[in-house]
N, C-alpha and C positions, 0 to 999 in steps of 0.2 A: 504494500499500500505505500501511497505516496505521503511525503510530509506536508502538511498543510502550513503556509505561512499566510496569515492576514496582516496587511499594512492598513490601518485605518486612521482617521483624524478628520479634523475640520476642513473645509475648503481651503485651499492653498497651503496645507501644512506640509506639502512635499511628498505625499503617498505614492504619486504616479512616479516621481523622480527617484524615489528610494527603491521602488518596486522593480524599476528597469535596472537600476545599479545592481540590485540583488541578483536579478535573473542574469545579468552579464557577467557578475562573479562567479554564479553557479555554473554558467556555460563553459567558462575559461577554466573551470575546476574539473571539467569533464562531466558534469551533472547534467541531467535533462529536467527542462521545467515548463510549465505552461504558465502564462501570465494573463489574468483575467481582471480587467477594470470596469467598475460599474459606475454609472451607466454606461453599458458596451454601446459600440457603434455598429455592431455587425447582425443585430436582431431587431425586430419590431419592438419589443418590450424596452429595451436600451434606448432606441431612437426616441420613442414617444415619450419615455421617462425624461430625457434631456430636453425635449421640446417643452414640457411643461414646467421645468426649472426656469424658463425665462417668461413665464406669465404669472401675473399676480391674481390673488384671490384664493378663496378657501377650497373651491372645487378643484383648481390647478394643484394647489398643495396636496391634495388627496390623490389626484391622478398621478402626479410625479410620484408620490409614494407608493402607490399600488404597481405602477409600471416597473419602478426601481425593484420593488419586491419580486415581482414576476422575472426580471432581468438576473436577478441574483440566484433564484431557484432554478432558473435555467442553466446558469453557470455550473451550479453545484450538480445538478443532473448530468450534464454534458463532460463535465471537466474534473470534478473531484475524484473520481474513481479511475484516471487515465494512469496507465502504467509509465510513470514518469517520476524521477526521484522527488520533485517538489511541485506542489501547486500553489501559486502565490495569487491572493484574491486581494485587490485594491477596493476598499470600501465595500464592506460585508456586513457587519452587524451595527455599525454607528450610524447607519442611515436611520435607524429608529430614534435617534436623538433629534432629528428633525421633526418627528411628529410633536404635537402639542402635549404638555404635561396634563395628567398622569398617563397618557397612552404611550408615551415613549417608554416608560418602564414595563408595562404590561406586554407590549411588543417585543421588546429586548429579552424579556424572561420567557415568553413563548418560542421566539426563534431559537435562543441558545439551547432550547429542549429538542428541535427539530433539525438543526443544521449541524455539520460536523463543526466542532471546536475543539478536537484533539491536535494539538500541533501549536505553533508560536502564534499568539495574538499580540500584535504589536499597536500601540496607540501612539501616534505622534502627538504630543501635546504641544501645540503652537498657541502663543497668546492670541487672543481675538485682535489685538493692536497689530501684531505682526501678520497674522493672516489677511487682515484687511489692506496693509501696506502692500502685501504681495499681490492682491486681486487689483489693486488700482494701479500697481506698476506693471502688471503682466497679462492683464485681461482687456480684450477689446470690448467685449460684452459681458456683463456682470449676470450672475443668476439672482434670483428671489432672495436666497439665503445668504448672500454675499455683502450685506451690510454690516457695519460695525455693530448695530444693535442686535441684528440676527445670529451673527458669529458669537457675540457675548452670550445670547440665550443658549445657543446650541451648545458652546462650550460648556457651560455649566451643566447642562444635562448629559453630555457625554462623560465628563469626569465622573459624575455620579455613576454612571452605568459600568465604567471600567474599573472602578473601585471594588468589583466583585472578587478580585482575587484571581481572575483568569488571565489578566492582561499583564504585558510590560509596557510600562509607560515611559516613552523616551522623549526628552526634551527637545523638541522641535523648532526651537528658536535659535538652535545653534549652527555653526557651519555644517554645511552638507557632509562633508568627509567625516566629521565626528559623530554624526547622525548615523551614517552608513556602517561605521564600526560598532556602535551600539546594536544595531539591527543585526549584523552578523552574529554577535554574541547571544542576542536575544533568540535567534533562531538556531543556534547551536552550532554554527558553521565555524566559529572562531573561537 
């Protein structure tokens, strides 16, 4: 069975960058891996989920969440059992932190019971101010959850969720190379 590595965190926390660095490191070490980022761009659920991230309103919020959920479940079904050394998922369980309270806790507790969690669960803990700075400097178009207010609310909920003892929390405000070293250690690679 493959080793599961989840890299999760706020928008602009560096999840995709770190996951790509991890995948490259594994490949250079002769390991095989699959890397899945959510929302994905290769299927209906991921595409629709991403579309709804740019629309305001409660209905769009719910639609984005449901399509995101379907995208993650699709990835688990298709990729979690592949015969590779590592399966890396970007944005996996912390999507639940974007739900309104207290639904975020209910959804998180529900999904941790039905999706694979054996492996390395890594949370990139970036401050909302740093995440917002990255959004402003690096995005052409921002998603509905990428305001300083939304990032702050989501960060509080996510930190509450990852305090369940299943997650390795990595300081995401540091240089990329330092974060990468921590992720290698957390994944048991170094």
